Structure formats: C-alpha cells, structure tokens
C-alpha positions as CSV (number, residue, x, y, z in Angstrom):
1,M,76.2,126.8,48.1
2,I,77.1,123.1,48.0
3,T,80.1,122.7,45.6
4,S,81.2,119.1,46.1
5,Q,79.1,116.0,46.3
6,G,80.0,113.7,49.1
7,S,82.0,116.3,51.0
8,I,79.5,117.1,53.7
9,P,80.7,116.7,57.3
10,E,78.3,115.0,59.6
11,V,78.0,113.6,63.1
12,K,76.0,110.5,63.7
13,E,73.3,110.7,66.4
14,D,72.3,107.9,68.7
15,I,68.7,108.7,68.2
16,P,67.4,110.8,65.2
17,G,66.7,114.4,66.4
18,A,68.7,114.0,69.6
19,S,70.9,117.0,68.7
20,I,67.8,119.3,68.5
21,D,66.6,118.2,71.9
22,E,70.0,118.6,73.5
23,R,70.4,122.1,71.9
24,S,67.0,123.2,73.3
25,H,68.1,122.0,76.8
26,R,71.3,124.1,76.6
27,L,69.7,127.2,75.1
28,K,69.5,129.1,78.4
29,T,73.3,128.8,78.8
30,F,74.1,130.5,75.5
31,V,76.0,133.8,75.9
32,D,76.9,136.7,73.6
33,L,76.6,135.6,69.9
34,G,75.8,132.0,70.8
35,P,76.7,128.8,68.9
36,P,76.8,128.2,65.1
37,D,73.6,127.2,63.2
38,L,72.7,123.5,63.4
39,V,71.2,121.3,60.7
40,A,69.9,117.9,61.7
41,L,69.1,115.3,59.0
42,T,67.0,112.2,59.2
43,K,68.1,109.6,56.5
44,Q,67.4,106.1,55.4
45,V,68.4,103.7,52.6
46,P,65.7,103.7,50.0
47,N,63.6,100.5,49.6
48,S,65.2,99.1,52.7
49,K,63.8,97.9,56.0
50,S,66.8,99.3,57.9
51,P,65.9,102.0,60.5
52,E,66.3,105.7,59.9
53,I,69.5,107.3,61.2
54,G,70.0,110.8,62.4
55,T,73.0,113.1,61.6
56,Y,73.8,116.7,62.2
57,L,76.3,119.4,61.2
58,Y,77.0,123.1,62.0
59,Y,76.7,126.0,59.6
60,T,77.8,129.6,59.4
61,G,76.8,132.0,56.6
62,L,73.7,130.1,55.5
63,E,71.1,132.6,54.2
64,N,68.3,132.7,56.8
65,T,66.3,135.8,55.9
66,S,63.1,133.8,55.9
67,T,61.6,130.3,56.3
68,S,61.6,129.9,52.5
69,S,65.3,130.7,52.1
70,V,66.2,128.2,54.7
71,A,63.9,125.6,53.2
72,A,65.5,126.1,49.8
73,H,69.0,125.3,51.2
74,L,67.7,122.3,53.2
75,N,66.1,120.9,50.0
76,S,69.4,121.5,48.1
77,L,71.3,119.7,50.7
78,A,68.9,116.7,50.6
79,N,69.1,116.6,46.8
80,V,72.9,116.4,46.9
81,I,72.9,113.6,49.5
82,G,70.2,111.7,47.5
83,S,71.6,112.2,44.0
84,S,74.3,109.6,44.2
85,P,75.7,107.0,46.7
86,Q,77.7,108.7,49.5
87,H,80.9,107.6,51.1
88,W,79.8,106.8,54.6
89,F,82.3,105.5,57.2
90,G,84.2,103.4,54.5
91,K,81.1,102.2,52.7
92,S,79.0,103.5,49.8
93,K,75.5,104.3,50.9
94,P,72.5,105.5,48.7
95,W,70.9,107.8,51.3
96,K,67.5,109.5,51.1
97,V,66.8,112.4,53.4
98,T,63.3,112.4,54.7
99,K,63.5,115.3,57.1
100,A,65.8,118.3,57.7
101,V,65.7,120.7,60.6
102,Y,67.6,124.0,60.8
103,V,68.2,125.9,64.1
104,S,69.7,129.4,64.4
105,Y,70.3,131.4,67.6
106,N,68.9,134.9,67.8
107,A,71.5,136.7,70.0
108,F,69.3,139.8,70.4
109,S,66.3,138.1,71.9
110,R,68.1,135.0,73.1
111,V,65.9,132.5,71.3
112,D,66.3,129.8,68.8
113,V,64.5,129.9,65.4
114,V,63.6,126.4,64.1
115,V,62.7,125.4,60.6
116,T,61.6,121.9,59.7
117,A,61.4,120.6,56.1
118,H,59.7,117.2,55.4
119,I,61.1,116.0,52.1
120,P,59.1,116.0,50.1
121,G,56.4,117.8,52.0
122,A,55.5,120.7,54.1
123,V,57.8,123.3,55.8
124,S,57.1,124.7,59.3
125,S,58.8,127.0,61.7
126,Y,58.7,128.1,65.3
127,V,60.6,130.1,67.9
128,I,61.7,128.7,71.3
129,D,63.1,130.5,74.3
130,G,65.5,129.3,77.1
131,Y,62.6,127.8,79.1
132,R,61.6,125.7,76.1
133,E,58.5,127.7,75.6
134,R,57.3,128.6,72.1
135,I,56.9,132.4,71.5
136,Q,55.3,134.4,68.8
137,E,57.2,134.4,65.5
138,N,57.3,137.8,63.7
139,D,59.4,139.8,61.2
140,R,61.5,141.4,64.0
141,I,62.6,138.0,65.2
142,W,63.7,137.0,61.7
143,L,65.5,140.3,61.2
144,E,67.5,139.7,64.5
145,T,68.2,136.1,63.6
146,F,69.5,137.1,60.1
147,A,71.8,139.7,61.7
148,S,73.0,137.3,64.3
149,G,74.0,134.8,61.7
150,I,75.9,137.4,59.7
151,I,77.7,138.6,62.8
152,R,78.8,135.0,63.8
153,S,80.0,134.4,60.2
154,L,82.0,137.6,59.9
155,L,83.6,137.5,63.3
156,T,84.5,133.8,63.6
157,S,86.0,133.2,60.2
158,E,89.3,134.9,60.7
159,E,92.8,133.5,60.8
160,D,93.3,133.3,64.6
161,E,94.8,130.0,65.8
162,E,91.9,129.4,68.1
163,Q,89.5,129.3,65.1
164,V,91.4,126.7,63.1
165,N,89.3,123.5,62.9
166,A,87.7,124.4,66.2
167,V,84.5,122.8,65.0
168,V,85.4,120.5,62.2
169,E,81.9,119.2,61.6
170,S,80.9,122.6,60.2
171,R,80.3,124.2,56.8
172,N,81.4,127.9,56.6
173,L,79.7,129.7,53.7
174,N,80.1,133.3,52.4
175,P,77.1,135.1,53.8
176,F,77.2,137.6,51.0
177,Q,76.4,135.6,47.9
178,N,75.2,138.8,46.3
179,V,75.0,142.5,46.8
180,E,71.4,142.4,47.9
181,T,72.2,140.3,50.9
182,A,75.0,142.6,52.0
183,K,72.6,145.6,51.7
184,Q,70.0,143.7,53.7
185,F,72.5,143.3,56.5
186,F,73.2,147.1,56.3
187,V,69.4,147.7,56.7
188,A,69.3,145.3,59.6
189,F,72.3,147.1,61.2
190,E,70.5,150.4,61.0
191,E,67.3,148.9,62.4
192,L,69.0,147.1,65.3
193,F,71.7,149.7,66.0
194,E,70.4,150.6,69.4
195,Q,70.3,146.9,70.4
196,G,74.0,146.4,69.6
197,P,75.2,146.3,73.2
198,D,72.8,143.3,73.8
199,V,75.0,141.0,71.7
200,G,78.2,141.6,73.6
201,S,81.6,143.1,72.6
202,A,85.3,142.2,72.1
203,P,87.3,141.4,75.2
204,E,89.2,144.7,75.3
205,I,85.9,146.5,75.8
206,Q,85.0,146.6,79.5
207,T,81.3,147.2,78.8
208,P,79.5,147.1,75.4
209,T,78.3,150.5,74.2
210,I,76.2,151.8,71.4
211,I,79.4,152.1,69.2
212,S,81.6,149.4,70.7
213,N,79.9,146.0,70.3
214,Y,79.9,142.9,68.0
215,L,77.1,144.3,65.8
216,V,79.3,147.4,65.0
217,D,82.4,145.2,64.5
218,A,80.6,143.0,62.0
219,F,79.2,146.0,60.2
220,L,82.7,147.5,59.8
221,K,84.0,144.1,58.6
222,A,81.2,143.9,56.1
223,V,82.0,147.4,54.8
224,E,85.7,146.5,54.4
225,L,84.9,143.2,52.7
226,T,82.2,144.5,50.2
227,G,83.5,148.0,49.6
228,L,79.9,149.4,49.9
229,Y,81.3,152.6,51.5
230,D,78.6,155.0,50.2
231,D,75.7,152.8,51.4
232,A,77.4,152.5,54.8
233,L,78.1,156.3,55.1
234,S,74.4,157.1,54.3
235,I,73.3,154.8,57.1
236,L,75.8,156.2,59.6
237,E,74.9,159.8,58.7
238,R,71.2,159.0,59.5
239,L,72.2,157.4,62.8
240,R,74.4,160.3,63.7
241,E,71.3,162.5,63.7
242,K,70.1,160.5,66.7
243,E,73.5,159.7,68.3
244,E,76.6,162.0,67.9
245,L,79.0,159.3,69.0
246,V,78.4,157.6,65.6
247,V,80.9,160.2,64.1
248,S,83.8,157.9,65.1
249,L,82.3,155.1,62.9
250,I,81.9,157.5,60.0
251,V,85.6,158.4,60.4
252,K,86.6,154.7,60.4
253,V,84.6,154.1,57.2
254,L,86.2,157.2,55.5
255,L,89.6,155.8,56.4
256,L,88.7,152.4,55.0
257,K,87.7,154.3,51.8
258,D,91.1,156.1,51.8
259,E,89.4,159.5,52.0
260,E,91.8,160.8,54.6
261,I,91.1,164.5,54.1
262,K,87.4,164.1,54.8
263,A,88.2,161.8,57.8
264,V,90.7,164.4,59.3
265,K,88.2,167.2,58.9
266,L,85.5,165.2,60.6
267,L,87.9,164.2,63.4
268,H,88.6,167.8,64.0
269,E,84.9,168.8,64.0
270,G,83.9,165.9,66.2
271,I,86.6,166.5,68.9
272,K,85.9,170.2,68.8
273,R,82.2,169.4,69.5
274,N,83.1,166.7,72.2
275,P,86.6,167.0,73.5
276,R,86.2,164.0,75.7
277,D,85.2,161.5,73.0
278,A,87.7,158.8,73.7
279,N,87.1,156.9,70.5
280,L,87.7,159.9,68.3
281,L,90.8,160.9,70.3
282,T,92.2,157.4,70.0
283,I,91.6,157.2,66.3
284,Q,93.2,160.6,65.8
285,S,96.2,159.6,67.9
286,Q,96.6,156.3,65.9
287,F,96.3,158.2,62.6
288,L,99.0,160.7,63.6
289,L,101.2,157.9,64.8
290,E,101.0,156.3,61.4
291,K,101.9,159.7,59.9
292,N,104.9,159.9,62.2
293,R,103.6,163.1,63.9
294,L,104.4,162.0,67.4
295,D,104.3,165.6,68.7
296,L,100.5,165.7,67.9
297,A,99.8,162.0,68.6
298,L,100.8,162.2,72.3
299,P,98.3,164.9,73.5
300,S,95.4,163.1,71.8
301,A,96.5,159.8,73.4
302,V,96.8,161.4,76.9
303,Q,93.4,163.0,76.5
304,A,91.8,159.7,75.4
305,V,93.1,158.0,78.5
306,N,91.8,160.8,80.7
307,S,88.4,160.5,79.0
308,A,88.2,156.7,79.3
309,P,90.6,155.6,82.1
310,S,88.9,152.2,82.5
311,E,89.2,151.1,78.8
312,F,92.1,149.1,77.5
313,N,92.5,150.5,74.0
314,P,93.4,154.2,75.0
315,W,96.0,153.0,77.5
316,A,97.5,150.5,74.9
317,N,97.6,153.3,72.3
318,L,99.3,155.6,74.8
319,A,102.0,153.0,75.5
320,K,102.7,152.7,71.8
321,V,102.9,156.5,71.3
322,Y,105.4,156.8,74.2
323,L,107.4,153.9,72.7
324,E,107.6,155.5,69.3
325,S,108.7,158.7,71.0
326,G,111.6,156.9,72.6
327,N,110.1,157.3,76.2
328,V,110.5,153.7,77.3
329,E,109.8,154.4,81.0
330,Q,106.4,156.1,80.3
331,A,105.6,153.3,77.8
332,L,106.1,150.7,80.5
333,L,104.1,152.8,83.0
334,A,101.2,153.2,80.5
335,L,101.3,149.4,79.8
336,N,101.2,148.7,83.6
337,S,98.1,150.8,83.8
338,C,96.1,148.9,81.1
339,P,92.8,147.6,82.5
340,M,92.9,143.8,81.7
341,A,90.0,141.6,80.8
342,A,90.9,138.7,83.0
343,Y,87.9,136.4,82.4
344,K,86.8,137.5,79.0
345,E,87.9,135.8,75.7
346,K,87.4,136.7,72.1
347,F,84.2,135.1,70.8
348,H,84.7,132.0,68.8
349,L,82.5,129.1,67.7
350,K,82.2,126.2,70.1
351,R,80.5,122.8,70.1
352,I,77.3,122.7,72.0
353,I,76.9,119.0,71.7
354,P,79.8,116.7,72.9
355,T,80.9,114.1,70.3
356,T,83.5,111.5,69.8
357,A,85.8,110.7,66.9
358,E,83.9,107.5,66.2
359,K,80.8,109.5,65.4
360,L,82.5,112.1,63.1
361,H,82.1,111.6,59.3
362,L,84.6,113.9,57.6
363,P,84.9,112.9,53.9
364,L,87.7,114.3,51.8
365,P,86.6,116.6,49.0
366,V,87.9,115.3,45.7
367,D,87.2,118.3,43.4
368,V,90.3,120.2,44.5
369,T,93.7,118.4,44.6
370,L,96.9,120.2,45.3
371,D,99.4,117.5,45.9
372,D,101.2,118.8,49.0
373,V,98.0,120.1,50.6
374,S,95.6,117.3,49.8
375,S,98.1,114.5,50.7
376,L,98.9,115.9,54.1
377,D,99.1,112.8,56.3
378,S,97.4,113.5,59.6
379,A,99.0,110.4,61.2
380,R,102.4,111.7,60.3
381,V,101.6,115.1,61.8
382,A,100.4,113.4,65.0
383,Q,103.6,111.4,65.2
384,E,105.6,114.7,64.9
385,H,103.7,116.2,67.8
386,N,104.6,113.2,69.9
387,S,108.2,113.7,69.1
388,V,108.5,117.5,69.3
389,D,110.8,119.2,71.8
390,Q,108.5,119.8,74.8
391,A,110.4,123.0,75.7
392,L,108.9,124.5,72.5
393,V,105.4,123.2,73.2
394,N,105.4,124.6,76.8
395,L,106.1,128.2,75.9
396,Q,103.1,129.9,77.6
397,A,103.2,133.1,75.6
398,A,101.6,131.2,72.7
399,N,98.5,130.7,74.8
400,L,97.9,134.3,75.7
401,K,94.4,135.6,74.8
402,S,92.5,138.9,74.5
403,T,94.1,141.9,76.3
404,F,97.0,139.9,77.6
405,A,98.1,138.9,74.1
406,K,97.9,142.6,73.0
407,A,99.8,143.7,76.1
408,Y,102.5,141.1,75.4
409,D,102.8,142.4,71.9
410,I,103.6,145.8,73.2
411,L,106.1,144.4,75.7
412,T,107.8,142.5,73.0
413,E,108.0,145.6,70.8
414,I,109.7,147.4,73.8
415,V,112.3,144.7,74.2
416,H,112.9,144.6,70.5
417,R,113.9,148.3,70.7
418,T,115.8,148.2,74.0
419,G,117.2,144.7,74.4
420,W,116.6,142.4,77.5
421,E,119.3,143.9,79.7
422,S,118.2,147.5,79.2
423,L,114.6,146.5,79.7
424,L,115.5,145.0,83.1
425,K,117.2,148.2,84.1
426,Y,114.1,150.2,83.1
427,R,111.9,147.8,85.1
428,A,114.1,148.0,88.2
429,K,114.1,151.8,88.0
430,I,110.4,152.4,87.7
431,F,108.7,149.3,89.3
432,V,108.8,147.7,92.6
433,M,108.0,144.0,92.5
434,E,105.3,142.5,94.7
435,E,107.8,140.7,96.9
436,E,109.9,143.8,97.3
437,Y,106.8,145.8,98.1
438,R,105.8,143.3,100.9
439,S,109.3,143.3,102.2
440,K,109.5,147.1,102.3
441,S,106.1,147.4,103.8
442,S,106.9,145.0,106.6
443,S,109.9,147.0,107.6
444,Q,108.1,150.3,107.5
445,T,108.2,150.6,111.3
446,N,112.0,150.3,111.4
447,V,112.4,152.8,108.6
448,L,110.3,155.4,110.5
449,E,112.3,154.8,113.7
450,T,115.5,155.3,111.7
451,A,114.2,158.5,110.3
452,A,113.1,159.7,113.7
453,N,116.7,159.2,115.0
454,G,118.0,161.5,112.2
455,K,119.6,158.9,110.0
456,A,119.6,159.1,106.2
457,T,116.5,157.8,104.4
458,D,117.2,158.5,100.7
459,G,116.8,154.7,99.8
460,E,113.0,154.8,101.3
461,N,112.5,157.9,99.1
462,S,113.6,156.1,95.9
463,F,111.1,153.3,96.9
464,K,108.3,155.8,97.1
465,K,109.0,157.0,93.6
466,K,108.4,153.5,92.2
467,R,105.1,152.0,91.0
468,L,103.9,148.6,92.0
469,C,104.3,146.3,89.0
470,E,100.9,144.6,88.3
471,R,101.1,140.9,88.8
472,W,99.9,140.1,85.2
473,L,102.7,142.3,83.8
474,D,105.3,140.7,86.1
475,N,104.1,137.3,84.6
476,L,104.5,138.7,81.1
477,F,108.1,139.5,81.9
478,M,108.6,135.8,82.8
479,L,107.0,134.6,79.6
480,L,109.1,137.1,77.7
481,Y,112.2,135.7,79.3
482,D,111.3,132.2,78.2
483,D,110.6,133.3,74.6
484,L,113.9,135.3,74.4
485,R,115.9,132.4,75.8
486,T,114.4,130.0,73.3
487,Y,115.0,132.4,70.4
488,T,118.6,133.1,71.5
489,M,119.4,129.4,71.8
490,W,117.9,128.7,68.4
491,Q,120.0,131.4,66.7
492,A,123.2,130.3,68.5
493,E,122.6,126.7,67.4
494,M,122.0,127.9,63.8
495,I,125.3,129.8,63.8
496,H,127.1,126.8,65.3
497,F,125.8,124.4,62.7
498,Q,126.6,126.8,59.9
499,A,130.2,127.1,61.2
500,Q,130.4,123.3,61.2
501,K,128.9,123.2,57.7
502,T,126.3,120.8,59.0
503,Q,122.6,120.8,58.2
504,Y,120.4,122.1,61.0
505,E,117.5,119.7,61.2
506,K,114.1,120.2,62.9
507,L,110.7,118.6,62.6
508,P,108.2,120.8,60.6
509,V,106.1,121.4,63.8
510,E,109.3,122.5,65.6
511,W,110.2,125.0,62.8
512,E,106.6,126.2,63.0
513,L,106.9,126.8,66.8
514,L,110.3,128.5,66.4
515,G,108.8,130.7,63.8
516,M,106.0,131.7,66.1
517,V,108.5,132.6,68.8
518,A,110.3,134.8,66.4
519,F,107.1,136.4,65.2
520,R,106.0,137.2,68.7
521,L,109.4,138.9,69.3
522,H,109.1,141.0,66.1
523,H,112.0,139.1,64.3
524,Y,109.9,138.8,61.2
525,K,112.6,137.8,58.7
526,E,113.8,135.0,61.0
527,A,110.2,133.9,61.5
528,A,109.6,133.7,57.8
529,N,112.7,131.6,57.3
530,A,111.5,129.2,59.9
531,F,108.1,128.9,58.3
532,Q,109.6,128.3,54.9
533,R,111.8,125.6,56.4
534,A,108.7,123.9,57.7
535,L,107.0,124.1,54.3
536,E,110.1,122.6,52.6
537,I,109.3,119.4,54.4
538,R,105.5,119.3,54.2
539,F,102.5,121.6,53.9
540,A,101.9,123.3,57.3
541,P,98.7,125.5,57.5
542,T,99.9,127.6,60.4
543,S,103.2,128.3,58.7
544,T,101.4,129.3,55.5
545,R,99.0,131.6,57.4
546,N,101.9,133.3,59.2
547,L,103.8,133.7,55.9
548,L,100.8,135.5,54.5
549,K,100.9,137.9,57.4
550,Y,104.6,138.4,56.8
551,Y,104.2,139.2,53.1
552,Q,101.4,141.7,53.8
553,L,103.6,143.3,56.6
554,E,106.5,143.6,54.2
555,I,104.3,145.5,51.6
556,K,103.0,147.7,54.4
557,N,106.5,148.5,55.6
558,L,107.8,149.2,52.1
559,K,104.9,151.6,51.5
560,Q,105.4,153.4,54.8
561,K,109.1,153.8,54.1
562,A,108.3,155.2,50.7
563,D,105.8,157.7,52.2
564,K,108.2,158.8,54.8
565,S,110.9,159.2,52.2
566,H,108.7,161.3,50.0
567,Q,107.6,163.5,52.9
568,L,111.3,164.0,53.9
569,N,112.4,164.7,50.4
570,G,109.5,167.1,49.8
571,H,110.3,168.9,53.1
572,N,113.9,169.3,51.9
573,N,112.9,170.2,48.4
574,K,114.9,167.2,47.1
575,S,114.1,164.9,44.2
576,T,111.6,162.1,45.0
577,T,112.8,159.8,42.2
578,S,114.4,157.4,44.7
579,L,113.9,156.2,48.3
580,D,116.3,157.0,51.1
581,H,115.8,153.6,52.6
582,G,117.7,150.9,50.8
583,N,118.1,153.2,47.8
584,L,115.1,151.7,46.1
585,S,113.8,153.5,43.0
586,P,110.0,153.5,42.3
587,Q,110.6,150.8,39.7
588,Q,112.5,148.6,42.2
589,L,109.8,149.2,44.7
590,S,107.1,148.1,42.3
591,K,109.1,145.0,41.3
592,K,109.6,144.1,45.0
593,I,105.8,144.5,45.7
594,A,105.0,142.4,42.6
595,K,107.2,139.6,43.9
596,L,105.4,139.7,47.2
597,D,102.1,139.7,45.5
598,E,103.1,136.4,43.8
599,N,103.9,135.0,47.2
600,I,100.6,136.2,48.6
601,L,98.7,134.6,45.7
602,D,100.4,131.3,46.3
603,T,99.6,131.3,50.0
604,V,96.0,132.3,49.3
605,V,95.6,129.4,46.9
606,R,97.1,126.9,49.3
607,L,95.1,128.1,52.2
608,S,91.9,128.2,50.1
609,A,92.5,124.5,49.2
610,W,93.2,123.6,52.8
611,N,90.0,125.4,53.9
612,H,88.1,123.6,51.2
613,R,89.3,120.3,52.6
614,W,87.6,121.4,55.9
615,Y,84.4,122.6,54.2
616,C,85.2,126.2,54.7
617,E,84.3,128.3,51.6
618,F,84.6,131.7,53.5
619,A,87.6,133.3,55.1
620,P,87.4,137.1,55.1
621,Y,91.2,137.5,55.6
622,L,91.9,135.5,52.4
623,L,89.3,137.5,50.5
624,T,90.9,140.8,51.8
625,A,94.4,139.7,50.9
626,L,93.3,138.6,47.4
627,A,91.4,141.8,46.9
628,K,94.5,143.9,47.6
629,V,96.6,141.9,45.1
630,I,93.8,142.3,42.5
631,G,93.8,146.0,43.2
632,R,97.5,146.2,42.4
633,E,97.7,143.7,39.6
634,G,94.2,143.5,38.1
635,L,91.7,140.6,38.1
636,V,92.4,139.4,34.6
637,K,96.1,139.0,35.3
638,I,95.5,137.1,38.5
639,Q,93.0,134.8,36.9
640,N,95.5,134.0,34.1
641,E,98.2,133.3,36.7
642,V,96.0,130.9,38.6
643,R,95.1,129.0,35.4
644,A,98.7,128.8,34.3
645,N,100.2,127.8,37.7
646,Y,97.5,125.4,38.9
647,P,96.1,123.5,35.9
648,D,93.9,120.4,36.4
649,T,93.8,120.9,40.2
650,G,90.3,122.4,40.6
651,V,91.9,125.5,42.1
652,N,90.6,127.8,39.3
653,E,87.0,126.6,39.9
654,L,87.6,126.9,43.6
655,L,88.6,130.6,43.3
656,D,85.9,131.4,40.8
657,D,83.5,132.1,43.6
658,S,86.0,134.7,45.0
659,F,86.5,136.2,41.6
660,E,82.7,136.5,41.1
661,F,82.4,138.1,44.5
662,F,84.9,140.8,43.5
663,R,83.0,141.4,40.2
664,H,79.6,141.6,42.0
665,F,80.9,144.2,44.5
666,E,83.0,146.0,41.9
667,V,86.2,145.6,43.9
668,F,89.0,147.9,42.6
669,G,90.9,146.1,39.9
670,S,88.1,143.7,38.9
671,E,86.9,146.0,36.1
672,T,86.8,144.3,32.7
C-alpha cells in the first residue's frame, strides 16, 4: 500500500538496471534468509530528450504470491510516481516510469525470482540461481519465495537497535493486508515445514532443527500477531502425526492463546512420552518459574540441560531458575557452562549494493505531522553526537549481540540481587581466573614435591574445587564493572546537584545512553527517568522505544504481583479484595494500568509517526502493544482518544490501517 505521494525512498543508479546486475553477481554469497526484496525503476521526463535514469529501493512485506500480484504493485508504484511532479533532490520533476523490475530471494532454494513490468506493456518473470543460470519456474518456487518474504518481514521488523534505519532506502509493509494472506502463509508453513532447517535459525540455536528455525519463528510470530490460533493448532496437529516433536509448538500456541490448562496437560503427556524432549522440558520449567513453583521448575531445568547439553537456552534457563531459588553459586556455574554462538548474529536486513549519501533520495512524508517528531533536526542530533561524553559512547556492553547479550542480561540480574562486592566474593569462591590457572599449573611440580615431603596442601585442594572461568564470562565481568561504575557515578552526581539545588544538565543523547546503562542493570525506574529527561529536550526514538518497554514491563509486574497475592491469600483463606504489595486495591490496580495504557498509546503514536517518516508501515512490536491496550480498553475508546489528542496531524489516518487490521483479525477488544 502506497499511502503518501512523493514519499518513496530511492537510490540513483549510475546506469539504469545496474542494481539488478550487481545483485545477480552477489546472489551466490547470500546466506540464511538473504537480503530484502529489490525494486528497480527506469524513469524519464515525459516529452523530453533527456536520457532515462535508473533508481532502486528495497522492500519487505510486498505481496508476492504470483507474477500478477507483483505486477499490480509495480503498476501502482508507477502510477503514484507519474500522477504528479515529484520532489527530486531539491527540484520538482514530472517523472514517467517506463519499466519496473522486482527481485525476491527464495531462501529455501537459494534463487532469485525476477518480475519485469514494461509500463504500459507486457509482464514477464524468470528464476536465476547463484551461477546466473535461469532455472525452471514453477508453483513450488513461488510458494517458497512467498514464505521467504513473509519470514524476512516478520523477523526483521522488531524494535532491536540494530534494525533501526539499518537500510533507510526501504519500504516496510504489513505482509498481512487481509486474513486470506495470513492463512496462505499458514498453508505455506505446513507445506514447507520439513524444509525449515534450510533457512537457518536464531543465533542461540547451535544447529537448525525441524522445530527450531526461522520458518517456525515466523509462524509463531504470525500466530501471535493475527490471533489465528485455531487455524494454527489444526495445522500443528496434522504435522504432529508425522513428527511428535511438534508437540512443543502446540504448547507454545496454547500458551499464546491463554489456554494454560490444555497446555499443562499436553506438557505432561509430551514429557511422559519423551522424557528427554529438551524443548518441552524448558517450556515447562519456564512456565513453573513464572508461577513461582521453583521446587518443580528446577528438576525440569536440570533434565533439559542433560537432554541438550550443547544448546544455549536450557543452560540459560537453568541459571535463571537457580538465581530465583537464591542459589547464586549454581547460577554462575550454569551461566559459565552456556554454549556461546561466537560467530553467529541475529538475522537482520543488510544492503547488498553499496551506496553513498549523494545518491540517496529520502523525501519527507507530509501527510503526518507531529511537531516534535516531524521537526527533529538531524543536524542538531549529529552535533550532539560530536559533543557527547565519550566514556558513555565507549561502553562495550551496549554492543553485545546474540547469546552474549542474553548471558550479560543474566549476569546483570545476578549483580542486581547480590551487589558488586558480593558478586566478586562468589566469583573468587567458585572460579579460577585464566591467569591464576596458568600460574597454578606452572607451579604444579613444586606443589607435588611439597606434598611428597609431607607438608600441608589444603590450599591446592581449594584450587581443585574451582572451575575455570570461561574467557567470555570473564570479559562480561569487566563490561559489567564499566556499566556499574558509570551508573554509580551518575547517581552520585545527581545527588550532589540536588543537594546544591542545581539543575543537572545532559545532552539528550547522553540521557539516552545513561538510561540504557540503567536498563541493562535492571534499574528500570531510573532508566525511565533518564529517557523522559531526554524527551523533555527533543524527540528521541530510542528513548521512546525503551519507555514503551518500561510501561509494558510495569503492567506485567503489576499483574504478576496481583496473581501472587491472590495465590497467597487463597492459600491462607484470606480476603482477596486487596493486594499485599503496595496495598493496592483492584480499583487502584485498574487505575494504574489505565494510566500506563495512556502512556503506551502515546509512545505507539509517536513511534508510528517516526516509522512513517522512514517509510515503515509495519512494526509487529507496535501492533502487539496497541492490541493489548485495545484488549483492555476497547477499540472505540482508543480511536476516540486518538482523534481527541492528535487532531489535524494525520495520526488518525495513519493508525486507521492498524485499527482495520484488528477488525479484520477480530482482535479481542475490537468488537463493535
């Protein structure tokens, strides 16, 4: 869907069609899910002798079920560009598109599908492999290409920092414009299920399996997004007849559907049938952990590790269970045992064709205008970055990826519970550092001679009881020290300025970086305060995204505390009219959640406007956040609030697509 004339990002080519040629040369190097779709346009000024020019842009979410569906979008794109003069590098140009070429990577067969539309004129298509040879086009190729596009769209449109503006010359569309397309993807998932390992897997998975791969990840994301639980369960039940391991996916869908009783029964049956199913055991342990049944969570976690000792997730879960049980030593030992993905990163979209700023055409959409968002001065932001405290910029924990980022999150949770000094004592007690190990090993001969002479050796005995601290974990301790030092200095400075009754000033980007430090260290309230300070000065997308996480986390924590209180009161046969944490009554709890919902709606609106500025109409995490608010408050109320709070800004029209999405998929709360 093209919503705004003149707001199409493009890159100018040196020679028309050069991007297609360069892509075909690089095809053999594509890995996992490959690059985003590519659309190359040939344009000229009507009734002019000036030569044709070539441009291109990237896409995700464009419907590519067939040649005709692609051709329809290419013609729509050409009509928008040709309908009125376009802003083009500071000038107004009346372009006419004469040819449009679409290319999409099939991650299953590792080929590119190419559709060419002459405007007006014929449409043709072909398939090319890594050796630039054309191969037979068939329905299976198109099914794989369609599924590949959906997977890329779902798995690369999240809120991760590495995704933000990674490829600015890109349009990101909602791949599920209607229920039929979503169901088509479900059909494709069932058909391609056994090929899932071919498209790769998340970095914490050592080797892709039939139930742990990007195809499965995208399927579960699609189920969560669309709420088509019954359709998904029907497909999974059929697949289970061929592959019993699918039971873990059924359990996940049941939990997404909030059918906990059915999920628990199936967990029990599945583990009874296969006691060494590491996926089921980990799910069971995590479920019990959320229910605060640590006595039951631990045996499941241990068994999961024994069943899959080379996988990261069971070990990480075991560390969390030990930590919640108060066993810090075992938590650290489990963390130290995690198998790390040293050279594997999470999949994200990358440019395949190098470009320069001079060739980028990034017009500003004018149909949505939120003052603080739309008026963000990129030159001012760049100047801030040049003036920022380099000690904040150089904090390496912010650059951790994949399993290392997840391991660091566990380590920061440990230090949040114990404090730095206690953590060091635990580390000294259970770990021997690499330098200490070398020193002790080199003196082994002297120790043996001493023992042979009958002298005491109790200090070599204590050494033998220790484990060698993995080098990567030792490095995380150093990164943790840097984060803690920064956080402690910041808090001390704040207290000092408050005592002096002096305003504590920072650049917005510095507040943002400080907030991220606090967030990493699980000091969420302090992090939120820092992000809000940044936003008081100017709009900051990273701060807004992190505040959204904070508001959602606050609601989750409130609900968990309420559940625990009800469980406790029920066990003691006491009244459940009030909560034991903070003395919140049910009415107070509802009021607090309603206020957080207001904040969530505001952040969703601002992030949607920001994404729209960068041609992104699809962000699953924003849809999910908005859906939960609608589930609690109702669609009509939310629509009225948007109209009242953001008049004459284009925001209401911008969110209409999301509201229609909720109606189409009958999301809870969207009933009229």
